[in-house]
C-alpha positions as CSV (number, residue, x, y, z in Angstrom):
1,M,0.0,0.0,0.0
2,K,1.5,3.3,-1.0
3,K,1.0,6.4,1.1
4,A,1.6,10.0,0.0
5,V,4.5,11.7,1.8
6,K,5.2,15.4,2.2
7,V,8.9,15.7,1.5
8,T,9.2,18.9,3.6
9,A,12.2,17.1,5.1
10,L,14.5,14.8,3.2
11,L,13.9,11.1,3.3
12,F,17.2,10.6,5.1
13,T,16.4,13.1,7.8
14,S,13.0,11.6,8.6
15,A,14.6,8.2,8.7
16,F,17.1,9.4,11.2
17,L,14.6,11.1,13.4
18,L,12.1,8.4,13.4
19,G,14.6,5.6,13.8
20,A,16.7,7.2,16.5
21,C,13.7,8.4,18.4
22,G,11.9,5.1,18.2
23,Q,8.6,6.8,17.6
24,D,5.6,5.1,16.1
25,K,5.0,7.9,13.7
26,K,3.5,7.6,10.3
27,E,5.2,8.4,7.0
28,E,4.0,12.0,6.9
29,T,6.9,13.8,8.4
30,T,7.9,17.5,8.6
31,V,10.9,19.4,9.7
32,A,10.3,23.1,10.4
33,T,13.5,24.3,8.7
34,T,12.3,23.2,5.3
35,Q,10.0,25.4,3.2
36,A,9.1,23.8,-0.1
37,T,6.9,20.8,-0.4
38,T,7.1,17.9,-2.8
39,T,4.8,14.9,-3.1
40,T,6.1,11.4,-3.7
41,T,5.3,7.9,-2.5
42,T,6.8,5.7,0.1
43,P,7.9,2.2,-0.8
44,T,5.4,-0.6,-0.2
45,T,6.0,-3.0,2.7
46,A,5.3,-6.1,0.6
47,T,7.4,-9.2,1.3
48,P,10.8,-9.4,-0.3
49,T,11.2,-10.3,-4.0
50,T,14.0,-12.5,-5.5
51,T,15.8,-9.5,-6.8
52,T,19.5,-9.4,-5.7
53,P,20.5,-6.3,-3.7
54,T,22.1,-3.7,-5.9
55,T,23.8,-1.8,-3.2
56,V,25.8,-3.2,-0.3
57,A,27.6,-0.7,2.0
58,K,31.2,-1.6,2.8
59,A,32.3,-2.4,6.3
60,K,34.2,0.3,8.0
61,S,37.6,-0.4,9.6
62,D,36.8,1.9,12.6
63,M,34.0,-0.4,13.7
64,P,34.8,-3.1,16.3
65,A,35.9,-6.5,14.9
66,D,32.9,-8.2,16.4
67,A,30.3,-5.6,15.2
68,K,27.5,-6.7,13.0
69,K,25.9,-5.1,10.0
70,T,22.4,-4.9,8.6
71,V,21.5,-3.4,5.3
72,L,17.9,-2.2,4.7
73,E,16.5,-0.8,1.5
74,A,13.4,1.2,0.5
75,S,12.5,2.3,-3.0
76,D,9.8,3.4,-5.4
77,E,10.1,4.6,-9.0
78,A,11.6,7.9,-8.0
79,V,13.6,7.3,-4.8
80,K,15.9,4.6,-3.5
81,A,17.3,4.6,0.0
82,V,19.9,2.2,1.4
83,M,20.5,2.3,5.1
84,T,23.4,0.4,6.7
85,L,23.4,-0.1,10.4
86,Y,26.4,-1.2,12.5
87,Y,25.7,-2.6,15.9
88,K,26.9,-4.8,18.7
89,D,24.4,-6.7,20.9
90,D,21.4,-4.2,20.9
91,V,23.6,-1.0,20.7
92,L,23.5,1.0,17.5
93,L,27.1,2.0,16.7
94,K,26.7,3.7,13.4
95,Q,24.3,4.3,10.6
96,E,25.1,5.2,6.9
97,S,22.6,6.1,4.3
98,V,22.7,6.7,0.5
99,T,19.5,8.0,-1.0
100,T,19.1,8.6,-4.7
101,Y,16.3,10.6,-6.4
102,I,15.4,10.5,-10.0
103,V,14.5,14.1,-10.3
104,S,12.5,13.9,-13.6
105,K,10.2,11.3,-11.9
106,M,9.4,13.4,-8.9
107,E,6.2,15.4,-8.6
108,G,5.9,18.9,-7.5
109,E,7.4,22.2,-8.7
110,N,11.1,22.2,-9.2
111,P,12.0,19.1,-7.0
112,L,15.7,19.5,-7.6
113,E,15.7,23.0,-6.0
114,T,13.7,21.6,-3.1
115,L,16.2,18.8,-2.6
116,K,19.2,21.2,-2.7
117,K,17.6,23.6,-0.2
118,S,16.6,20.8,2.1
119,S,20.0,19.2,2.2
120,A,21.7,22.6,2.7
121,K,19.4,23.4,5.7
122,T,20.0,20.0,7.2
123,E,23.7,20.4,6.8
124,E,23.5,23.8,8.5
125,K,21.4,22.4,11.3
126,F,24.0,19.7,12.1
127,K,27.1,21.7,11.1
128,E,28.8,21.6,14.5
129,F,28.7,17.8,14.4
130,I,30.5,17.5,11.0
131,G,33.9,15.9,11.5
132,K,32.8,14.8,15.0
133,G,30.7,11.8,14.1
134,F,28.4,13.2,11.5
135,E,29.2,13.5,7.7
136,I,27.0,14.5,4.8
137,K,27.6,14.8,1.0
138,T,25.3,15.6,-1.9
139,D,25.8,15.1,-5.6
140,Y,23.8,15.7,-8.8
141,K,24.5,14.1,-12.1
142,D,22.5,12.9,-15.1
143,D,19.1,13.6,-13.5
144,V,20.0,11.8,-10.2
145,F,20.4,13.7,-7.0
146,T,22.3,11.7,-4.3
147,I,22.5,12.3,-0.6
148,S,25.0,10.4,1.5
149,Y,25.3,10.8,5.3
150,S,26.5,8.9,8.4
151,F,26.1,9.2,12.1
152,D,28.8,7.5,14.1
153,Y,27.3,7.2,17.6
154,T,30.7,6.0,19.1
155,K,32.1,9.5,18.3
156,L,29.1,11.8,18.6
157,D,28.3,13.7,21.8
158,L,24.8,12.2,22.2
159,Q,23.7,14.5,25.0
160,K,24.5,17.5,22.8
161,L,22.7,15.8,19.9
162,K,19.7,15.4,22.1
163,D,19.7,19.2,22.5
164,F,19.1,19.4,18.7
165,I,16.7,16.5,18.7
166,P,14.8,16.6,22.1
167,D,12.9,13.3,21.3
168,L,16.1,11.4,20.8
169,N,15.5,8.1,22.6
170,L,18.6,7.6,24.6
171,R,18.6,4.8,27.1
172,D,20.0,5.1,30.6
173,D,23.4,4.0,29.5
174,N,23.5,6.8,26.8
175,T,23.0,4.4,23.9
176,I,20.4,3.9,21.1
177,S,18.6,0.6,20.7
178,Y,19.5,-1.1,17.4
179,S,16.3,-3.2,17.4
180,N,14.0,-0.2,18.1
181,Y,15.7,1.8,15.3
182,K,15.6,-1.1,12.8
183,D,11.9,-1.6,13.7
184,S,11.1,2.0,13.0
185,L,12.8,1.8,9.6
186,V,10.7,-1.3,8.7
187,Q,7.6,0.6,9.7
188,Q,8.5,3.3,7.2
189,G,8.8,0.7,4.4
190,Y,12.4,-0.4,4.6
191,K,13.2,-4.1,3.9
192,E,16.1,-5.9,5.3
193,K,18.5,-6.8,2.5
194,Q,21.6,-8.1,4.2
195,T,22.8,-9.0,7.7
196,T,26.4,-10.0,8.2
197,A,29.4,-9.7,10.6
198,T,31.3,-6.5,9.8
199,K,34.6,-8.3,9.5
200,E,33.0,-10.4,6.7
201,N,32.0,-7.3,4.8
202,A,29.4,-9.0,2.6
203,V,27.8,-12.3,1.9
204,Q,30.7,-14.5,0.8
205,P,30.1,-16.0,-2.7
206,V,29.6,-19.8,-2.9
207,Q,31.9,-21.5,-5.4
208,A,30.5,-24.1,-7.8
209,P,32.4,-27.1,-9.0
210,E,33.8,-26.9,-12.5
211,G,31.1,-27.3,-15.1
212,Q,28.3,-26.4,-12.7
213,E,26.5,-23.3,-11.5
214,V,25.3,-22.3,-8.0
215,A,22.4,-20.2,-6.8
216,V,21.7,-19.1,-3.2
217,F,18.2,-18.3,-1.9
218,R,17.6,-16.7,1.5
219,A,14.7,-15.8,3.7
220,T,14.9,-13.8,6.9
221,L,12.2,-14.1,9.5
222,G,13.1,-12.4,12.8
223,P,16.2,-14.1,14.3
224,E,16.0,-17.0,11.8
225,V,17.7,-17.1,8.4
226,T,16.9,-19.9,6.0
227,E,19.4,-20.4,3.2
228,Y,19.2,-22.8,0.2
229,I,22.4,-23.3,-1.8
230,V,21.5,-25.0,-5.1
231,Y,24.1,-26.5,-7.4
232,H,23.0,-27.3,-10.9
233,K,24.2,-28.2,-14.3
234,G,21.9,-26.5,-16.8
235,D,18.4,-27.2,-15.5
236,T,19.4,-30.3,-13.6
237,I,20.0,-30.0,-9.9
238,T,23.1,-31.8,-8.6
239,K,23.1,-30.9,-4.9
240,V,21.1,-28.8,-2.4
241,V,22.4,-27.6,0.9
242,L,19.8,-26.2,3.4
243,K,21.1,-24.1,6.3
244,L,18.9,-22.8,9.1
245,H,20.6,-20.1,11.1
246,R,19.2,-19.1,14.5
247,N,20.8,-16.1,16.2
248,F,20.3,-15.2,19.9
249,E,22.6,-12.2,20.2
250,K,19.8,-9.7,20.5
251,F,18.1,-11.5,23.5
252,G,20.1,-9.6,26.1
253,K,20.6,-11.4,29.4
254,A,18.7,-14.4,28.2
255,K,21.0,-15.0,25.2
256,D,23.3,-17.5,27.0
257,M,20.5,-19.6,28.3
258,L,18.7,-19.6,24.9
259,L,21.9,-20.5,23.1
260,K,22.5,-23.4,25.5
261,Q,19.0,-24.7,25.0
262,E,19.3,-24.3,21.2
263,K,22.5,-26.3,21.1
264,L,20.9,-29.1,23.1
265,F,17.9,-29.1,20.7
266,A,20.1,-29.0,17.6
267,E,22.3,-31.9,18.9
268,E,19.2,-34.1,19.6
269,D,17.5,-33.1,16.3
270,V,20.6,-33.9,14.2
271,K,21.0,-37.2,16.0
272,E,17.4,-38.2,15.2
273,R,17.6,-37.1,11.6
274,K,20.9,-38.9,11.0
275,E,19.3,-42.1,12.2
276,K,16.2,-41.5,10.0
277,Y,18.3,-41.1,6.8
278,R,21.2,-43.4,7.6
279,S,20.2,-45.9,4.9
280,V,20.2,-43.3,2.2
281,D,23.4,-42.4,0.5
282,G,24.0,-38.7,-0.3
283,V,22.2,-37.3,2.7
284,S,24.2,-35.5,5.4
285,I,22.9,-33.8,8.6
286,S,25.0,-31.7,10.9
287,Y,25.1,-28.5,13.0
288,E,27.6,-25.9,14.0
289,V,27.8,-23.1,16.5
290,N,29.4,-19.7,15.6
291,G,29.2,-17.2,18.4
292,Y,25.5,-16.8,19.3
293,T,24.4,-18.4,16.0
294,V,23.4,-22.1,15.8
295,T,23.2,-23.5,12.3
296,T,21.7,-26.8,11.2
297,I,22.9,-28.1,7.9
298,E,21.2,-30.6,5.6
299,E,23.0,-31.7,2.4
300,F,21.4,-33.6,-0.4
301,D,23.7,-34.9,-3.1
302,Y,21.4,-35.7,-6.0
303,T,24.1,-37.7,-7.8
304,K,24.1,-40.3,-5.0
305,I,20.5,-40.3,-3.6
306,D,18.2,-43.2,-4.3
307,F,15.0,-41.1,-4.6
308,A,12.7,-44.1,-4.4
309,K,14.2,-45.1,-1.0
310,L,14.1,-41.5,0.2
311,K,10.4,-41.4,-0.7
312,E,9.7,-44.5,1.3
313,I,11.4,-43.0,4.4
314,D,9.8,-39.6,4.0
315,P,6.7,-39.7,1.9
316,K,6.1,-36.0,2.3
317,S,9.5,-35.0,1.1
318,Q,9.5,-32.8,-2.0
319,L,12.9,-32.6,-3.8
320,F,12.9,-30.6,-7.0
321,T,15.2,-32.0,-9.7
322,S,14.6,-29.1,-12.1
323,F,16.4,-25.9,-11.1
324,S,13.9,-23.7,-13.0
325,E,11.0,-25.3,-11.1
326,M,12.7,-24.9,-7.8
327,K,13.5,-21.2,-8.5
328,S,9.9,-20.6,-9.5
329,D,8.7,-22.1,-6.3
330,F,10.9,-19.8,-4.3
331,E,9.6,-16.8,-6.2
332,N,6.0,-17.9,-5.5
333,Q,6.7,-18.1,-1.8
334,A,7.8,-14.4,-2.0
335,I,9.8,-14.5,1.3
336,F,12.8,-15.9,-0.4
337,E,15.4,-13.6,-2.1
338,Q,18.0,-14.8,-4.6
339,V,21.3,-13.4,-3.3
340,Q,23.7,-15.2,-5.7
C-alpha cells in the first residue's frame, strides 16, 4: 500500500529522526527548517522479492571487529534509499545512508531545487557535528540527486545531539537501541536486504564445482535465516544444501540460556535425523555453532541419492530435480530472495 509523503524534510532526515527516536510515527513527516513541499510515495511493505540487492555498503575499519551489519532498502520509481546499520548486541554504533532521487520522476514544482535547499538546511542544522561523528555529502549528475550521510554514535556527543533532537530516545546508558531503530525503519517501508558480521563485509560467494552453477536463496524471519544453496548443471539440480541459522545475540541477558537450549535441541534433532536417513546415500545432517548463532545443515547430493528409497522413508519430502521449477517455487513463496 502506497502512502503520500510530504517531503518537507529529506527522506534521510526523517529516517534518522524516526529511527533514532523510536517513535511510532506515520510516514507523513515534517521538519520546520524546510520550506518547499514535494509529493512522492513511500515504498510498499510487501514481502521481499527475489531481486539481488544492488547496493551493499562496505564495512568500516573503525568499527569493532565483532560488530554486526544490517542493510535495509526502500524504493519506489523515483527514490531509492539504502540504510546500513552497524551494531553490537542491541547497541546501535553507526548508521550510513545513501539516497538517490530520479528528479524527472518526482512530482511537484522544481523538486531539484527543493532537494538542494533541504539538504543545505539539514547540513546547516548539524554543522557543529560535522567531523565529530556526522558526515554529509550531496551530488547531482544525469538527473540523479544523491544524498549520503553517516552518524557514528561512538564519536558523537549524544547529549549535545539530544539538544538538537529533544525526542532522541537515549537509554539510561547513553546508547540507542539497534532493534528499536531497525523496527522504526521497517515501519517506514524499509526491507532488510543483508545481515552479516562487519569483518566479513558481505555475503561470501559460494563457489560451484567446475562445469556447474550455483544459486543461493535466502529468507529472513526475525532471528532466523533460512538459506538454500542449489548447485545445478543446466536445469538439472546436482546438490542442495539447506542451512537454518538461529541467532540469539539480541536477546540480552537471556541469550546465553537460549543459546545453550538451542545447542541441546540441535544436537538431539541432528541425531534423530541422522538415524532417520542413515540408509540413504547422499544425505548428510549436521550442526555448527558460531558465536551466538546455531546453524543446522542438511546436504542432499542428488548424484548419490536413491529417490525411491528417500520417498519410502519420508513420503512428504519434495525434492525438486529441475532448477527452474525450484526457482519458480521460491519466487512464488515471496519471502525468499536470490542473493547469488
